[in-house]
PALUM-363889 format. One record per residue: z, x, y of N, C-alpha, C in turn; chain. Coordinates in pm, 1 decimal, padded with zeros to 6 digits. Last residue first. Example, Ala and Ser with C-alpha at 12.3 -4.5 7.8 and 13.67 -1.06 7.14 Angstrom:
2
+----------+----------+----------+----------+----------+----------+----------+----------+----------+-------+
!     n_up !   n_east !  n_north !    ca_up !  ca_east ! ca_north !     c_up !   c_east !  c_north ! kette !
+----------+----------+----------+----------+----------+----------+----------+----------+----------+-------+
!  00708.0 !  01285.0 ! -00225.0 !  00714.0 !  01367.0 ! -00106.0 !  00787.0 !  01290.0 !  00003.0 !     A !
!  00780.0 !  01319.0 ! -00569.0 !  00780.0 !  01230.0 ! -00450.0 !  00780.0 !  01320.0 ! -00330.0 !     A !
+----------+----------+----------+----------+----------+----------+----------+----------+----------+-------+
// end
This chain:
78
+----------+----------+----------+----------+----------+----------+----------+----------+----------+-------+
!     n_up !   n_east !  n_north !    ca_up !  ca_east ! ca_north !     c_up !   c_east !  c_north ! kette !
+----------+----------+----------+----------+----------+----------+----------+----------+----------+-------+
!  02481.8 ! -00609.5 !  04553.7 !  02447.3 ! -00724.9 !  04471.8 !  02388.6 ! -00835.5 !  04554.3 !     A !
!  02404.4 ! -00275.9 !  04595.1 !  02439.5 ! -00397.6 !  04664.9 !  02394.4 ! -00515.1 !  04578.4 !     A !
!  02505.1 ! -00058.7 !  04320.6 !  02413.1 ! -00108.6 !  04421.7 !  02468.2 ! -00234.8 !  04487.2 !     A !
!  02796.9 !  00155.0 !  04276.8 !  02682.6 !  00077.5 !  04232.9 !  02601.5 !  00025.3 !  04350.0 !     A !
!  03002.8 !  00327.9 !  04343.4 !  03030.8 !  00185.1 !  04339.9 !  02914.9 !  00099.2 !  04289.2 !     A !
!  02912.4 !  00598.3 !  04306.4 !  03054.4 !  00563.5 !  04295.1 !  03074.4 !  00414.0 !  04267.1 !     A !
!  02639.7 !  00604.4 !  04337.8 !  02695.4 !  00662.8 !  04216.3 !  02842.5 !  00629.5 !  04197.2 !     A !
!  02616.5 !  00477.7 !  04587.2 !  02552.1 !  00418.9 !  04468.9 !  02613.2 !  00474.5 !  04339.6 !     A !
!  02750.0 !  00659.3 !  04754.2 !  02802.4 !  00522.6 !  04738.6 !  02746.6 !  00458.5 !  04611.2 !     A !
!  02574.0 !  00874.3 !  04733.5 !  02712.0 !  00888.8 !  04688.0 !  02774.5 !  00751.8 !  04663.7 !     A !
!  02348.9 !  00758.4 !  04850.5 !  02343.0 !  00804.9 !  04711.0 !  02483.0 !  00820.4 !  04652.6 !     A !
!  02452.3 !  00710.3 !  05108.5 !  02406.2 !  00600.2 !  05024.5 !  02396.7 !  00637.9 !  04877.9 !     A !
!  02497.3 !  00969.8 !  05197.7 !  02611.5 !  00878.1 !  05185.4 !  02573.7 !  00760.8 !  05095.3 !     A !
!  02232.6 !  01060.4 !  05198.1 !  02329.9 !  01122.9 !  05109.9 !  02453.4 !  01034.8 !  05090.6 !     A !
!  02119.3 !  00887.0 !  05390.2 !  02062.2 !  00898.9 !  05255.4 !  02165.9 !  00953.8 !  05158.8 !     A !
!  02272.4 !  00938.0 !  05617.6 !  02283.3 !  00808.4 !  05552.4 !  02224.7 !  00808.2 !  05412.3 !     A !
!  02172.5 !  01185.0 !  05691.6 !  02309.8 !  01177.6 !  05643.1 !  02333.3 !  01045.8 !  05568.5 !     A !
!  01928.6 !  01086.5 !  05779.1 !  01931.3 !  01179.3 !  05665.5 !  02071.5 !  01183.5 !  05605.7 !     A !
!  02020.9 !  00935.2 !  05996.6 !  01952.8 !  00869.9 !  05885.3 !  01949.0 !  00957.4 !  05761.0 !     A !
!  02119.6 !  01136.8 !  06159.4 !  02213.9 !  01037.9 !  06106.9 !  02151.2 !  00961.4 !  05990.6 !     A !
!  01877.5 !  01260.4 !  06220.3 !  01978.6 !  01334.2 !  06143.3 !  02084.4 !  01239.8 !  06085.1 !     A !
!  01760.9 !  01049.1 !  06369.2 !  01697.1 !  01099.7 !  06247.2 !  01797.5 !  01174.4 !  06159.6 !     A !
!  01937.4 !  01029.1 !  06585.1 !  01916.7 !  00915.1 !  06495.8 !  01854.7 !  00956.7 !  06364.2 !     A !
!  01898.3 !  01283.7 !  06696.4 !  02030.3 !  01245.0 !  06647.5 !  02020.5 !  01126.5 !  06552.3 !     A !
!  01629.4 !  01260.6 !  06768.0 !  01669.7 !  01362.1 !  06671.2 !  01807.3 !  01329.9 !  06612.0 !     A !
!  01643.8 !  01060.9 !  06960.7 !  01568.8 !  01036.4 !  06837.1 !  01608.3 !  01135.7 !  06728.5 !     A !
!  01796.8 !  01196.8 !  07152.2 !  01843.7 !  01069.9 !  07097.7 !  01774.8 !  01040.9 !  06964.9 !     A !
!  01635.2 !  01412.7 !  07212.9 !  01764.3 !  01437.5 !  07149.4 !  01821.9 !  01309.4 !  07089.7 !     A !
!  01417.5 !  01302.5 !  07350.4 !  01399.7 !  01344.0 !  07210.0 !  01530.9 !  01376.6 !  07138.6 !     A !
!  01525.0 !  01259.5 !  07614.3 !  01517.7 !  01150.4 !  07518.4 !  01491.3 !  01195.3 !  07374.6 !     A !
!  01691.5 !  01395.8 !  07834.1 !  01619.3 !  01452.8 !  07719.0 !  01614.3 !  01355.0 !  07602.8 !     A !
!  01833.7 !  01264.7 !  08052.0 !  01696.3 !  01229.4 !  08020.2 !  01631.9 !  01298.7 !  07900.5 !     A !
!  02172.2 !  01169.9 !  07970.6 !  02071.7 !  01235.8 !  08052.6 !  01932.7 !  01200.5 !  08001.3 !     A !
!  02372.5 !  01079.4 !  07814.0 !  02316.8 !  00984.2 !  07910.0 !  02214.0 !  01049.0 !  08001.8 !     A !
!  02484.5 !  01109.4 !  07533.3 !  02387.8 !  01194.3 !  07603.7 !  02312.7 !  01104.3 !  07701.5 !     A !
!  02636.6 !  00876.9 !  07467.3 !  02700.0 !  01005.7 !  07494.8 !  02608.9 !  01096.3 !  07575.5 !     A !
!  02452.8 !  00662.6 !  07433.3 !  02569.1 !  00647.8 !  07521.5 !  02628.0 !  00783.0 !  07561.8 !     A !
!  02266.2 !  00769.8 !  07259.9 !  02219.5 !  00710.3 !  07386.3 !  02335.0 !  00696.4 !  07485.0 !     A !
!  02426.9 !  00834.4 !  07045.0 !  02364.8 !  00942.9 !  07121.3 !  02312.9 !  00892.4 !  07255.3 !     A !
!  02484.6 !  00573.8 !  06959.7 !  02592.5 !  00660.4 !  07007.0 !  02536.2 !  00775.8 !  07088.7 !     A !
!  02225.7 !  00493.2 !  06885.5 !  02297.5 !  00421.3 !  06991.5 !  02411.1 !  00506.4 !  07047.7 !     A !
!  02162.8 !  00674.6 !  06678.1 !  02079.2 !  00667.2 !  06797.4 !  02155.2 !  00602.0 !  06913.1 !     A !
!  02367.2 !  00617.5 !  06492.8 !  02353.8 !  00751.7 !  06549.4 !  02271.3 !  00752.8 !  06676.1 !     A !
!  02305.0 !  00351.0 !  06431.6 !  02431.9 !  00382.2 !  06497.4 !  02426.1 !  00521.2 !  06561.6 !     A !
!  02054.8 !  00392.5 !  06306.2 !  02066.2 !  00308.9 !  06426.2 !  02194.4 !  00339.3 !  06502.9 !     A !
!  02130.6 !  00557.6 !  06090.4 !  02026.6 !  00598.6 !  06185.2 !  02036.3 !  00522.4 !  06315.7 !     A !
!  02318.6 !  00403.4 !  05956.6 !  02361.9 !  00525.8 !  06022.9 !  02257.5 !  00577.4 !  06121.3 !     A !
!  02142.3 !  00187.8 !  05874.8 !  02264.8 !  00167.2 !  05952.0 !  02309.5 !  00291.8 !  06026.1 !     A !
!  01931.2 !  00308.1 !  05731.4 !  01905.3 !  00226.9 !  05850.1 !  02028.0 !  00211.4 !  05937.3 !     A !
!  02078.9 !  00440.9 !  05529.9 !  01984.4 !  00513.3 !  05614.9 !  01960.6 !  00436.3 !  05744.2 !     A !
!  02223.8 !  00230.4 !  05413.5 !  02295.2 !  00339.1 !  05479.9 !  02202.7 !  00418.9 !  05571.0 !     A !
!  02010.2 !  00076.3 !  05311.6 !  02104.1 !  00018.2 !  05408.0 !  02179.2 !  00127.8 !  05483.5 !     A !
!  01889.4 !  00249.0 !  05129.7 !  01814.1 !  00204.4 !  05246.3 !  01906.6 !  00147.9 !  05354.2 !     A !
!  02104.2 !  00262.7 !  04949.1 !  02058.5 !  00384.0 !  05017.0 !  01978.6 !  00347.2 !  05141.4 !     A !
!  02120.8 !  00005.2 !  04849.6 !  02233.1 !  00056.5 !  04927.3 !  02194.2 !  00183.6 !  05002.4 !     A !
!  01891.8 ! -00022.5 !  04695.3 !  01899.4 ! -00091.0 !  04824.2 !  02011.6 ! -00036.7 !  04911.4 !     A !
!  01779.4 !  00287.6 !  04544.2 !  01857.0 !  00163.0 !  04545.0 !  01866.2 !  00105.9 !  04686.9 !     A !
!  01440.9 !  00400.1 !  04535.0 !  01579.3 !  00418.9 !  04577.7 !  01651.3 !  00285.8 !  04570.8 !     A !
!  01243.0 !  00360.1 !  04234.6 !  01267.5 !  00351.4 !  04377.3 !  01413.6 !  00379.0 !  04407.6 !     A !
!  01083.0 !  00549.4 !  03991.5 !  01202.5 !  00472.7 !  04025.1 !  01223.0 !  00476.9 !  04175.8 !     A !
!  00771.1 !  00511.0 !  03848.0 !  00847.9 !  00579.7 !  03949.7 !  00964.9 !  00491.3 !  03991.7 !     A !
!  00686.0 !  00522.5 !  03515.8 !  00724.1 !  00432.4 !  03623.7 !  00812.1 !  00508.4 !  03721.6 !     A !
!  00416.8 !  00709.1 !  03403.2 !  00561.4 !  00699.6 !  03417.0 !  00592.0 !  00610.2 !  03535.6 !     A !
!  00157.1 !  00708.3 !  03200.3 !  00200.6 !  00642.6 !  03323.1 !  00352.3 !  00629.5 !  03322.1 !     A !
!  00121.9 !  00822.5 !  02954.0 !  00069.3 !  00893.6 !  03070.1 !  00115.9 !  00832.6 !  03202.2 !     A !
!  00231.8 !  00647.8 !  02771.2 !  00289.5 !  00781.0 !  02783.7 !  00242.4 !  00851.4 !  02910.0 !     A !
!  00074.8 !  00422.8 !  02796.9 !  00217.5 !  00412.3 !  02826.1 !  00283.1 !  00548.9 !  02842.3 !     A !
! -00193.7 !  00387.5 !  02745.1 ! -00154.6 !  00469.3 !  02858.6 ! -00006.9 !  00466.7 !  02889.9 !     A !
! -00156.6 !  00081.0 !  02590.4 ! -00251.5 !  00183.7 !  02630.6 ! -00200.5 !  00256.9 !  02753.6 !     A !
!  00106.8 !  00029.6 !  02369.0 !  00049.8 ! -00001.9 !  02500.4 ! -00039.6 !  00114.1 !  02543.2 !     A !
!  00033.2 ! -00000.3 !  02021.6 !  00101.6 !  00063.8 !  02134.5 !  00031.2 !  00025.9 !  02264.1 !     A !
!  00097.6 ! -00184.6 !  01732.5 !  00009.7 ! -00163.6 !  01847.6 !  00088.8 ! -00103.7 !  01963.6 !     A !
!  00201.4 ! -00013.4 !  01446.6 !  00239.4 ! -00100.2 !  01556.5 !  00142.7 ! -00077.3 !  01671.6 !     A !
!  00025.2 ! -00007.7 !  01143.0 !  00060.9 !  00057.2 !  01268.1 !  00101.6 ! -00047.6 !  01370.1 !     A !
!  00132.5 ! -00042.6 !  00808.8 !  00064.7 ! -00100.0 !  00925.9 !  00116.1 ! -00030.8 !  01051.9 !     A !
!  00066.5 !  00161.6 !  00530.6 !  00159.4 !  00120.7 !  00635.3 !  00081.3 !  00063.4 !  00752.9 !     A !
! -00076.2 !  00050.5 !  00222.2 ! -00080.2 !  00128.7 !  00345.7 !  00018.8 !  00073.1 !  00447.0 !     A !
!  00000.0 !  00081.7 ! -00117.0 !  00000.0 !  00000.0 !  00000.0 !  00000.0 !  00087.1 !  00124.7 !     A !
+----------+----------+----------+----------+----------+----------+----------+----------+----------+-------+
// end
């Protein structure tokens, strides 16, 4: 008797599903980025406006790491 083969999905080995970031990471990036920009707008009340954007960007990068840490400690937003 011959063994029957299970049908396999075509291209299943070559196509890896890319995992997206959890929602909590996006929330921390957006939240800290916005808060960082607003705080920099209040503290640096002079005209070098790129410093405000740079502060918001750095706060968003910090938000990525805080969000990843939050995700690994507490899980995702339900």
